[in-house]
N, C-alpha and C positions, 0 to 999 in steps of 0.2 A: 338324715333321719327327725324327724320333727320335733321339736323338746315338749314335755308333758308340759311345766312349770309356764316355759312362754304362752303354750296353746293358753293354758288358765290368764292369764293377763290378758291375753287378746276376748277373751270371752268376760273375763270382767270391764275391759272396756266398752265391749258392746253393750254389757248390762246398762254399766253406771254413767258412758258418755261423752267424760272427760280422762286426761290422764292424772289430772288433781286428784279427781275424784275417787280414782282406783287404786292413787297412793293413799290418801287416808285411808280409807279402806283397808289395804291390808298390811299399813307400817313401810311404805318405803319409803324413798326419795323420789319426786320426778323423775328427777333426772335418770335413775336405776329402771326404771318403768321404759323409759322410752329407748334405752340400751338395749333392753331385752327384747323391744318390739322390733326393732331395728334389724336384731340376731336373728328373731325370728321370720322375717321378712326376706335375710337372706337365705335361709337354710329352706325358705319355702320357693325362692328363687322365682317370685312374683309379688309385685307391689297389694301390700294388705291396706296401707292406709292412706289418704286424702286429702291435703291441707282443702279446706270449708271455710273462707274469714280466716281469724283467729284458731279456730277449731279443725279436728280431725274427724274422718268420715271412714269408716268401712269399704273397704272395694267391694263388688260382688264377689271374691274371690275369699274375701276374707270373711264374709257372714254364710259363705259357704262351708270355710275352716272351722266357722264356731260352730255350727249348728253338729260335727263331726268331733268336736272338740268336746260339747256335752256330754255326750256321749259314753268315749273316752276316761270321761271327770265322773258319769254315774258309775264306769263299770270298776272304776280303779276304787270307788264309796262302799263298792259292794266286793271287791277283795281284801279290801282291810274288815270289813264286816264279817269275813268268813275267817278272817287268820282272825282276827279277834274270837270269834266261836270258837274256834279248835284250839287256845290257849287254853282253856276249860275256867279260867280266871279273866272277874270283870273287873279292866284297872284300865286307866288311861282320864279323858278330860273331856267331858260334855260340858258342851256352851249351850245354853238358858236363855231362851226371852220371855219374858212374862211384863205385863202390865199391873200397874201397881195395887189396888185395890186383891186381884189374886195371887203378887206376891204376898202381901199382907198376910191372907189367910193362908195358903198356901204354901209357903215357903220355908218358914220353919221346919214344920214338922214333915215335908220331903224329906229334909237333909238330913233331918236326925234316922230318918228311913232308909235314906242312902249308906250311910255310917254305919249304920247296927250290920246292916245287910252285906254291903259292899265295900267296908274299910277303905278299897286299892283304890276306889272308884272316884274320881274329882270333879265335881261341877261346879261352873261358872254360871252367876247368871247375872242379866244386866235389864235395868227395866225399862221397856219400850213399848208404845205403841204399839195396839193388834198389825195394822194395817203399815207400818214400817216395818214389824219385826217378823211380819208373815213374807216379805220382800226380799228380806234379810237373809232368813231361813234359806228360801229359794236361793239366792246369791248366793250360799252355804259359808255366810257371814255366823248361823247359829245351826247345831246339830238339833234341835228341838224347840218348837213356841207353844207357848200359852196362851189364845185369845179369843174370845169371843162376838158375837152376833147377837144384834139385836131384834127384836120383832122385827120383819119385812125388811131387813137390813144387811144380808147377807156381806162378808168383806169379801175382799178380791178372790177368784179363784183362780191358782197360778200356775200352770203346766206341773206335773209330775210331783206336787207336794199333795202326801192322805190326808185328808182331818179325822177326828177322832173324836167323840163328844166325852168330856171330861163330869158336867153337873149343868144341872139347872138350876138358875137363880132367880126367885121369886123379885121383881121388881114393885115399888110401893113407893105411896110420897109420905114422906119424912115430914113431920111437926114438930114442933115442941110440946111439955106435956102440960097440962092445965090449955090447951089450946082447945077451940068448938069445931073446929074445922072438922067435918066426917067425910067428905066428898072431895074430890079433883073442883068441881067447880067451886067450890066454897071459900077456894085458894085464891079466885078470882085478884083480888084485891089487894091482898100481900105481895110483898117481895123476894123475891126469885133468888137464888144461886143456881148456875150451869155448867158445866165443862165449857170449853172457848170454842166455836168450830172450828173446821168442820167434825168433831164427833158425831162419830154415829149417837151417841148416846143423847146429845143436846138435839140432833136435828128428832130423835123420835122421844125426847121428853117435849121438845116443843109442839109436833103434830098433836100429845097426846092433849097437851091445853088449848090447842086452838079445835080441835074434836070435840071439847068440853064446855065450848065457847067464849073464849076469851083469848087474848094477848100477852101474856105471862110480862107482869114486870123484872126484867134478866138484871138485878143492880150490881149483882156478884160472876164471875167467872174464874173456877179453878180449876185446873185438872187434876187438883189433890183435892180427894171424893172426902179423906177427915175432915180438908178444910170444910167442906159443905156441913160436915156432922156439927162440928162445932159452933157453926151459922145459925144452923136451926135450931141446938140445943139453949144458944145466946139469947133466943125467940127475935132473930134479926132474919132472918130468911126461910122459905120452904126451898126445899129438894125432894124429885124422883131419885131414889137411890136401890142397889141392890140390897140384895141382905148379907151374900158375903163380903164383907169390906176388911176383915182382919183386924191388926194392931191389936191395941194392951185391952180394950174392954170394949162391952159390947155399950153399941150409940144409946146415949139416955133421949130418947127421941119416943114421939107418937106416932104410930104406923097405920097408916092407913091405907085400905087397898082401892085397886084402880081396877078400873069397866075390863071384863076379860082375864082378870086376875092373869095379867104378861109377866112372861120371863123372859133373861137372856142366856143365850148359852155360852157356857166357857167348853173350848175344845183346843186339844192338840193338834202341832201337821208339822211335820215331819218330808223329807224328801221319802219316796218311794226308794234310792238309794239307797238309804240310811233306815231301812224299815224291819232287815236284820240283825242291826247292830246289839250288841248283847249288852250294853251301857245304857244308851238310847231305850233301849227295851225297860229296863232294870230303874230309870228315871223317869218313866213313862210309869210305869206301875206305880212308883212310889206316889207320884201326884195321884192317880188312880186312887189308892185306899187313901190317904188322906181327904183328898175331898169327898169320900163317904164316910167322913166323919160329921156333913155340914148338913 
């Protein structure tokens, strides 16, 4: 009989590409991963891996087995969800991924709601960029992810992931108090701070500047939007920022509206096989309630 744990390792290898990447993701030694895959080959009584240069490649038999294994893993998650529902008490650990501005704005209140309503439920949060977090949720590293879509910049749609809207967040130009800038075009000669490429937020902001007729002087780059706020407040740069920023205080900036009043969409995503898990639903509900306060 094929071992489900070893089948998962084969599935992880098909998704991550190398034994080293699988070992890092699952906190195992590479030698342990290799030994388990060797045992799986013995159970399957057919070659599953072949050497290509210094790497490994799945054989056609292994590719077929991976498709079956993914179905089995999905069914196992559904079975675990049913058991959790039957217990009548929401317990366990939910692994949540969030990007920075959403975590600053939504996480503290969400955790307070979960603690109040479901004191036996543990939430573990990792700050991760949306594109990476969505893929890692698909790969079963996380149970739930909070991600974002910028206008005309949809994130990748991965099979088996369900997206649900959380809130819409207005995008505006941020400049300092006392600035004479009243439109995007008037910021053409000013220094800018943007997120590093290839972030969707940077690409979108760059396009807005070009549509307004100028190439922005991107003098500063930071993935930390709180750093953007501080540079704007210090009169050192301007930036296009979302309204939901979180943090300990409201930004002391002058907001300037953009053409067509654009918004980013903040949403959650989870695997279809986890869509009835009571712990995941409890965290999702707390996130939705907290997002409703903005």
